[in-house]
C-alpha positions as CSV (number, residue, x, y, z in Angstrom):
1,M,86.5,64.2,130.2
2,P,85.0,67.6,130.5
3,A,84.5,69.6,127.3
4,L,86.9,72.5,126.7
5,A,85.5,76.0,126.8
6,P,85.6,77.7,123.4
7,V,88.5,80.1,122.8
8,P,87.2,83.7,122.9
9,P,88.0,85.7,119.8
10,M,91.2,87.6,120.0
11,A,91.3,91.3,119.6
12,E,92.7,92.6,116.3
13,V,95.8,94.9,116.7
14,T,97.2,97.2,114.1
15,I,100.9,97.9,114.3
16,A,103.3,99.6,111.8
17,L,105.1,97.0,109.7
18,H,108.5,98.5,110.6
19,E,107.8,97.4,114.2
20,L,108.3,93.8,112.9
21,V,111.7,94.6,111.6
22,P,114.8,94.6,113.9
23,H,116.4,98.1,114.1
24,A,119.6,96.9,112.4
25,Y,117.6,96.0,109.2
26,R,115.2,98.9,108.9
27,H,117.3,100.5,106.2
28,Y,116.4,97.5,104.0
29,F,112.8,98.9,103.9
30,N,113.0,102.7,103.8
31,G,112.8,103.1,100.0
32,R,115.8,105.4,99.8
33,P,119.2,104.8,98.3
34,D,121.0,105.9,101.5
35,R,123.2,102.8,101.5
36,P,123.8,102.2,97.8
37,Y,127.0,100.2,98.1
38,Y,125.6,96.9,99.3
39,S,126.7,93.7,97.4
40,S,123.8,91.6,98.8
41,R,120.8,92.0,101.1
42,R,119.0,89.0,102.6
43,Y,115.9,88.9,104.7
44,D,113.6,86.1,106.0
45,F,109.9,86.8,105.7
46,G,107.1,85.1,107.7
47,A,104.3,83.0,106.2
48,S,101.6,85.7,106.3
49,P,100.4,87.3,103.1
50,L,99.8,90.4,105.3
51,L,103.6,90.9,105.1
52,L,103.6,91.4,101.3
53,P,103.7,95.3,101.7
54,L,107.0,94.7,103.7
55,V,108.3,92.5,100.9
56,R,107.5,95.3,98.3
57,A,109.3,97.8,100.5
58,F,112.3,95.6,100.7
59,L,112.3,95.1,96.9
60,D,111.8,98.8,96.2
61,T,114.6,99.7,98.5
62,C,117.0,97.2,96.8
63,A,116.4,99.0,93.5
64,A,116.1,102.5,95.0
65,E,118.9,104.1,93.0
66,Q,117.4,103.0,89.7
67,S,114.8,104.6,87.4
68,T,111.1,104.5,88.4
69,D,110.3,101.9,85.7
70,Y,113.2,99.7,86.9
71,R,112.0,99.9,90.5
72,Y,108.5,99.1,89.6
73,L,109.4,96.1,87.5
74,F,111.9,94.7,90.0
75,T,109.3,95.1,92.8
76,L,106.6,93.5,90.6
77,I,108.6,90.4,89.6
78,G,110.0,90.0,93.1
79,S,106.5,90.2,94.7
80,E,105.4,87.5,92.3
81,L,108.2,85.1,93.5
82,A,107.2,85.9,97.2
83,S,103.6,85.3,96.5
84,N,104.4,82.0,94.8
85,A,106.4,80.9,97.8
86,L,103.4,81.6,100.0
87,T,100.9,80.0,97.7
88,H,102.7,77.0,96.3
89,S,105.1,75.9,99.1
90,R,105.2,74.9,102.7
91,S,106.5,78.5,103.4
92,G,102.9,79.6,103.4
93,L,102.1,77.4,106.4
94,P,102.0,78.9,109.9
95,G,105.4,79.2,111.5
96,R,107.2,78.9,108.2
97,S,109.2,81.4,106.2
98,Y,110.9,82.2,102.9
99,T,114.1,84.1,102.1
100,L,114.7,86.9,99.6
101,L,118.3,87.5,98.6
102,C,119.1,90.5,96.4
103,E,122.6,90.5,94.9
104,R,124.0,93.6,93.1
105,K,125.8,92.7,89.9
106,R,127.7,95.1,87.6
107,D,124.9,95.2,85.0
108,G,121.7,94.5,87.1
109,L,120.1,93.0,90.2
110,R,119.6,89.3,90.9
111,L,116.8,88.2,93.3
112,T,116.6,84.7,94.7
113,C,113.5,83.5,96.6
114,R,114.2,80.4,98.7
115,D,111.2,78.6,100.1
116,D,110.4,75.4,102.0
117,G,109.3,73.4,98.9
118,I,106.1,71.6,98.3
119,A,104.6,69.2,100.8
120,N,104.3,65.5,100.3
121,D,105.7,65.3,96.7
122,T,105.8,61.6,96.1
123,T,106.5,61.9,92.4
124,T,109.9,63.3,92.8
125,G,112.8,61.7,94.7
126,L,115.1,63.7,97.0
127,H,117.8,64.0,94.3
128,D,115.5,64.3,91.3
129,R,115.3,67.6,89.5
130,H,112.1,69.2,88.3
131,Y,112.5,72.6,86.8
132,L,109.7,75.2,86.6
133,T,108.3,76.2,83.3
134,P,105.9,79.1,82.5
135,D,102.4,78.3,81.2
136,P,102.4,79.2,77.5
137,G,99.0,80.7,77.8
138,G,99.7,82.5,81.1
139,L,99.8,86.0,79.6
140,D,96.3,85.6,78.1
141,P,94.0,88.0,80.1
142,S,91.4,85.4,80.4
143,A,93.7,82.8,81.9
144,E,92.5,81.4,85.2
145,A,96.0,80.4,86.4
146,G,99.6,80.3,85.4
147,R,100.1,84.0,85.0
148,G,102.9,84.3,87.6
149,L,105.8,82.5,85.9
150,A,104.6,83.7,82.5
151,L,105.0,87.2,83.9
152,V,108.4,86.5,85.3
153,D,109.5,84.9,82.0
154,A,108.3,87.9,79.9
155,L,109.6,90.7,82.1
156,A,112.9,89.4,83.6
157,T,116.1,89.5,81.7
158,D,116.7,85.9,82.8
159,W,115.3,83.6,85.4
160,G,115.4,80.0,86.6
161,D,115.3,77.7,89.6
162,N,117.4,75.0,91.3
163,G,115.0,72.2,90.2
164,R,114.5,70.9,93.8
165,P,110.8,70.7,94.6
166,A,111.6,69.9,98.3
167,H,113.5,73.1,98.8
168,R,113.0,75.5,95.8
169,A,115.1,78.5,95.0
170,V,113.7,80.6,92.2
171,W,115.8,83.5,90.9
172,F,115.5,86.2,88.3
173,F,118.0,88.8,86.9
174,L,116.9,92.2,85.7
175,A,119.4,94.2,83.7
176,Y,119.6,97.9,84.5
177,D,119.0,98.7,80.9
178,L,116.0,96.3,80.9
179,K,117.5,94.4,78.0
180,D,115.7,91.2,77.0
181,S,112.6,92.3,79.0
182,A,109.2,92.9,77.4
183,W,108.7,95.9,79.6
184,P,109.9,98.7,77.3
185,E,107.4,97.6,74.7
186,L,104.6,97.2,77.2
187,A,105.2,100.5,78.8
188,R,104.8,102.5,75.6
């Protein structure tokens, strides 16, 4: 059998991120409170970490009518969930995706990140539950790992997950008044 010729390198192309978003959804990413009366917004993001600026634009727009601190905090915590989906689940594999769902509540915003779960988990059965817990030393500046969930635990008003490693849904709630968040003390 003849040897296959090597694949020539492909040219790199730069395009604006909004070109990847269908026209009907572009208002999800504009950073303006032009459509403030939504009850929920849902968007599926591809597996590339290069799309994280698009994730941050989505999160910032969801919180666009709130204070600068609230917008920053909501975007920071939501970006952490998206990054975890890419890093720790099958959602980071080529051709996969994860979903962000933002729900407006009377007293705050709730964000849910649904990913494709972890690959080849032989320790947990299909119906077994395994809930995430933050690393107790995760907020130590010298910590090598475990900072993500520790950050979510400290800064969100409330958070949790569905306990299903095969199809994880991690959520957090951030009250508009930032009650039960460590942020007001850290921002001083």
